[in-house]
N, C-alpha and C positions, 0 to 999 in steps of 0.2 A: 504494500500500500504506500503510495506517495502522496503526501500532503503538499499541495501547491498553493503558495501565498504570494500573489502580486501585491506590491506595496509602493506607495508614493507619499512621502512625508507623513509617516505613521509613528514617529518617535514617542508620541504621547500614549498610544494604545498598544503598540506591538510588544513591549516587554511583558504585558499581561498575557497575551496569547502565547508567547514563547514559554512562559511559566506554566500555562495550562497544558501545553504539549508535553512538558517534562513531567507533569503530574499524572499522565495517562496510565490507566491500569492495563492497557494493551501492551504486549511484549515489545520492548524497544527494538528488538531485532526484526520485528514484523512491519515496521514502517520507517520511512525516511521523510525529511522535510526539505522542500526546495522553496527558497524565498527569492523573488525576482524584483529587484529594485529599479523603478523607472526614472531614476535621476533625482532622488530625494536631496533636499537642501536644508533639512531641519535636524540633522544628526542621526537619521534612521540608518544610513549606511555604516556610520561609525559604530553604532550600537550592534549592528549585525556582524561586523568584522570582529568585534570583541566577544561575541556570544559563543560559549562552548557548552553544549548540552551535557548535563551531568548524568543522564540516564543511558547514553550510548546509542541513541537512534541516529541515523544518518542525518547530516545537516549540511546543506549546500547553499551558498549565496551566489546569485548570478546577476549580471547587469542586464536590464531590459531596454535596449535602445529604442524600441517601439513605444515604450512608456505605458501603453494601455493594457488592460486586463487580457484581452484575447491574444495580443502579442506575447505576453508573459506565459500564458498557458501553452501556446504552441512551442515557445522556446523550451519550456520545461519538458515537453514531450520528447524533444530532440536530445535531452540529457538524461533520460531515464535508463536504468539498467534493464537488461532483458528479463529480470525476475519480477519486475513491477507489472501487475495486471490491472490494478485499480487505482484511480486518481480521486483524491478528495479535494474539493475546492473550498478554500477559505480566503478571507481577506484580513488585512491587518487590524481592523477595528471591530473584531468579534471576540467573544469569550466562549469557551467550551467547558463542559464539566469533565471530571476525571474519567468518566466512563464513556466519553463521546466516541472515541474510535472503536471501542468495543461494541457500542450500540450501532455504529455504522456497519461494522462487520456482520453483526447479527442480522440487521435489516437487509444487507446485501446477500447474505447466504440464504435468507428466507425468500428473497426475490429470485435467486437462482433456482431454488426448488420449484417455484411457480412457473418460471419462464425459460429456464436454461440459458443457453448462450445468447438468446434474443434480448436479454436484459441489457439495456443501454445506459440507463441513468436512474438514480434514486435520490430524490430531493428530500429536504428536511424542513422542519418548522422553524420560522424565524421569529424570535421574541425580542423585546426591547431590553435595555439595560436593567439590572437589578436596582440600581440607584442612579437616577439621572444626575448628571454633573451640573446642570444648570436648570433653572425654572423652565426655560424655553424647550430644553430637551425633553422635559416631562410633558409639555404641551404637544410637541411633535409626536412623541410616543403615543399619547392618548389619541391623537388624530389618526395615526396609522393603525391603531387597534380598533378604531370605530368601524362599524359596518358600512359607513359611507366614506371611509378613507382607505381601507386596506385593499379593496379590490380582490381579484382572484389570482394575483401574481405572487411576487416575492413575499409580500406581507400577509398573504391569505391565512385565514384561520381554518384548520381542518382537523378532524378527529379520527379519520379512517385511512388506512393504506389504500391507495387507488391511483388511477391514471392521471397524468397531468401534462400540460403543455409548458409549464413553467417550473422546472425542478430547481428550487433555490438551493445554492451551495451544495450542489449535487455530488454524489459519488458516481463516477463515470467508469464504464468499461473502457480500458485503453484500446482494446481491439475494435470496439464499436466506434470510438472517436476517430481512430485511424482510418477505418473503413469509409467514413463519410467526409474525410478531408480535414478534420480538426476544426478549430474555431475560425470564424470569418472575421479577420482583423479589420474589416471596414465598419464593424459594429462596435463602437467604443463603449456602448451600454446595450443591454438586451442581447448580448452575445450568447448567453446560455439559452435564452428562449429561441434564438435563431438556430442554434445547434440542435436543440430538442426537436424542432420541426424537421430538420434533415434526418435525425435519428429515427423519428417516427415514420418519415417517408421512406427510409431505408429498411423498414420492417422491424425495427427495434422497439422494445417496450420502455416507456418512460413513466416512472411512478414517483410517489413521495410517501414518506413514513412519518407520522406525527410524533412517534416516540423518540426520534432523533432531532435534537434541537441545537440551535446556536443563539446566542444573545448578541445583538448588534447595537453598537452605539448609534444614537440618532444625531441629527444635526442639532447644534447647540445655540443657533441664533436664527432669526427669521429670514435673514438674507440668504443664508446657505440652504435653508428649507425651500425657499422660493426657487433658487437655482436648481436644486434637485428636482423639483416638480417640472420645470421647463425641460431639463435634460431628459427625464424619464418620458415626458410627453413626446419630445422630438424623436427619440429613438424608437418609441412605441409606434409612432407614425411611419417611420422607415420600415419597421418590421411588418406592419399591416400592408404596406405597398407590395411587399414581397410575398406575404402569406395572408391574403384577405380572410381566410377561414379563422384566423386568430382573433377576429374582431369580437369585442364584448360590448353589448349595448350600454352597459353602465359607464363605459369610458366616454361616451358621447353625450351623457346626460347634461353636463354643464352647458355644452354648445346648444343642445336642444332647448334647454331652459332659456338661454339667451335669445334664441330665435323666437320662442313664444313671447317673451317680454317685448322684443322688438316689434313683432306683429301687433301685439296689444297696444303698444304706444302709438302705433300708426293708425289703428282702427278704433280701439276702445280704451283710451288712456286710463279711465277710472278703474278698469279691471286688472291693470298690471300689478296692483297690490296683492292680488290673490296668489300668483306663483311666487312673488317675492316674499310674501308673508309666510307661505308654506315652507320655502327654503330656510328662512330665518328661524322658523319654529323647529325644523329638523336640526339645524345647527345648534340651537340653544339646548335642545334635548340631548344631543351628543355631549355637549359641554357639561351639562348638569350631571349626566350619568357618569362621566369620567371623574368629575369633582367628588361625587359621592363614593365611587369605587376606590379612588386613590386617597380620599380624605384631604384633598387639596382644593381650597376654594378657588384659587386662581385658574383652575382648569375650566371653570364655567365660562370664562371669557377667552382664555388662551387657546383651548382646543377649537372652538369655532373659528378663531382667527387663522389658525394653522390649516383648518379644513378649507377655508376660502382661498388661502394661498395655494394649497395643493390642487384644488379643482381648477382655479384660474390658471396657474402656471402650467399644469398638465395640458390644458386646452390650448394655451398659447403655443406650447411645444408641438402639439399635434398639428396645428395650423402652420407653424413654421416649417415643419417637415415637408410641406407641399411646395414651398416657394424659396426656401433659403437653406444654407448649410448649417451644420451643427453648432450649438453654443460654444463659444471660444473659452469662456471662463469656467474653471473647474469649481465645483461646489464643495470640495473638501480641500 
């Protein structure tokens, strides 16, 4: 098993993940770690150069000239030993439990019993941080856990093993990935969704298992949350242009709502308060629910704000994908 970790300026979070990997109850001789640095300038590379695993698992640091995640994963594939058959996808700002790799292996073996060599990928459940580092990170986490914020992709909530088109932080069959040509480096984001579509098209099974989890740090300020929404929307649009069958009606709800409001403003202005009021009520309900659940009063306002930014930014990104190139600013 090879754990592949693309990083770029992750000095704040990466030491925690490296410590988590050393704490694994999975045999150290059964996995190796490859970290691919995309040109960090915050001390990440120095941190990696000084790291010496104490548990004996393989540890390799490589430069990633292409900088992006798909470039890193393809580069890792070229450096794997012949004995590696399974790839585990992580990133620098996630945390994992001590039994994470053991759970991965259990889920993978169970999938092989169901599907044999046709098993291509097994995704996991993505949770937020145990303790948000800022108030805004707590709001963002509340928004992404809301039923009107998480969607059916990376942040989806699910309780059963089953088929998926979006296997977040997946375990991949090396043979399957090689068979379909690896990751498409033209997708700076949504590359795993794009790969999953080619795996499915090639006759491979793509599933997800809720018993395997990662905890991912959220954006810690509203500006980076907004940039994330635009970036996700843009690359989602690019993905839909290639695979129209991936469309989810929920993704177009904000645009549909805007269209309704525009039509009402032009024809019956007095009625525009109806859809706007309904949207505001849903946002307020999501905020109050999060505030009660988390015991934080600020969520009553912060979660609705983050949801508005998420819906608006994602829609802006979708529209941008039709007429312009990708966002230039990185949201991390």
